[in-house]
N, C-alpha and C positions, 0 to 999 in steps of 0.2 A: 745121892742118885748118880749113877754112872752114865756114860755116854750111850751105852747099849740100851739103857732104859728110856732114853730120850729120843734118839734117832735110830731108824731102822738100819740094818746092815748095808743095804744098797746105797745109803747116803754117805757111808764112811769108806767105801772102796770103789775102785774103778769097775765100770761095767763094760761089757763088750757089745758090739752091734747086735750079735745074736740074742743076748739077754734083752736088750732094749726092744728088739723087734718082736719078742714074745709077749711084751706087755700090752695091756688093753689101751684103747684111746683114752679112757678115763685116767689110767695110771700115768700116761704121757702128757696129759693136759697140765699146763702151768709149769712145765719144766723144760730146761735145755740141758744138753750134755756137752761138757767142755773137757777135752783131754780125758774122757772116760768118767768124769765126775759129774754127778747130777747137781744141777744148779736150779733151785726152786725159786720161781718168780712169784711175787705177790700178785694178787688179782689186780688188773689194771683198772684205773678209774674211768668213768664216762668221759672225762676231759681228755683222756688218752685214747680210748677206744673209738670215739666218734670220728675224729679226723682220719683215723686209719680206715674205718669202714667207708666213709665218704670218698676217700681217695681210691680205695679198692673198687668201689662201684663205678667211679668215673673212669678209671683205667680199664676195667672190664668192658665197659660200654665202648670205649675208644679202640680197644685192641682188635676187634674183629674176630673172625672165627678161628684164627690160628693160635691165639693166646688167651689165657685166663688170668684173672687177677683175683686173689683170695687173701683172707686174713687168717692168721693163726694156724699154720701147718708147718711141719718139719721140713727143713732142707738139710740133707746129710752132706756136710762139708768134707768129712773124712771118716773112714772106717776104723783106722787104728792110729792112735787111740781115737775112740769114737768122739766125734764132734757133730752134734745136731743143733742147729739154731732154729728158732721159730720167729722169723721176721714179722713185723707188724703187717706188712703187705708184701706179697710175692707175685710177680708176673712170670708165668711159666708157659711152656708149650702146651696147647690144648690137648694134643695127642697123647700126652703123658699123664693125663688126669688120674688114671687108675694105677700108675706105677708108684710103688712105695718102696723105699723112701724116694722123695724127689731129690735129684742130684743137681749139682751146679750147672752141668751142661744143658739141663732142661730149663734153666732160669735165665731170664733176661734182666730183671730188675728186682732189687729188694729195697724196702723202705723201712726205716725205723723211726718211730715217733718218740722223741726224747722226753723222759719223765725226770723229776728231781733225783730219783735214785738210779737212773741209768745213764747219766751224762758221760762218764768216762767210758763205759762199755760201748755205748752207741757212737761216740765221737772218735774213739781210738781203737778199741779191741775188735769190735765187729767189722769196722772198716777194713782192717788188716786181714781178718779171716775171710771175708767175702772176696777181697781182691786176690788173695793167694789161691782161693778156690776157683777163680776165673769168671766170676759173675760180672757181666759187662757194665752194669750200672748200679749205683748206690745213691739213694736219696735219703736225706735226714730232715725230719720235720721238727721244728722247735717253736716255742712261743716267745716273742719278744716281751720285754718289760712293759711295752705299751699294750700288750694283749694281742697284737697282730701275729698271725702265723708267719713263719719264715721257712722256706724250703731251700735246702742246699742240695745241689746236684753234683754228682761225680761220675766220671767215665773211666773205665779201666784202660790203662796203658799196658798192652800185652807184653811189651819189651821189659818193663820193670815189675810187672805183676803188682802194681800199685794204682791207686786212683788219682786222676788229675781233677782238681777242682773245676767245676763247671759254673753255671750261673746260679745266682741266689735270687729268690723271688720272695716278695712280701705281699701280704694281703691276699686278695682273690686273683687267681691266675686262670685265664682261659687258655686251654692247651689242646691241641690235637695230638694224636699219638701215631707216629709212623714206626712200625716195628718191622724189622727185617730179620730174616732167619739167619 
């Protein structure tokens, strides 16, 4: 059996932004594009999706009319080579809801919920990509060995285009959200 028989051609070569933009939402679901290469993500578990959904709902309620919080949609980090990430939660300007793709300048915060298979990507790779794209805040959710959730917060340092570690929270956190344009 050859590689051509196993994987379609679009999984073996770089794709452009124009190619990706021509695909249907169904074709784009469950994938990210990194340096033009399609990266297929397995379906997330309920243990992964639930905290993302709960957090997105809480952020959306706290954000007011100027910001939206959603799960599972593309953020176009760069056009050439194409890099599209699909954060677990994205807080973005409400006025850009119909603009696709969503660009980093429309995004205030991205959140990744770490799964066993995404530790390196969520802790190192995506942090660097989001910072270089200029997204002001990055949060990472993990589960401690005790079962309690842990939230790590980071804020962008514009001078270095890297994130500075912020506060770490465990358990249940009551938080208000002050978002500035």
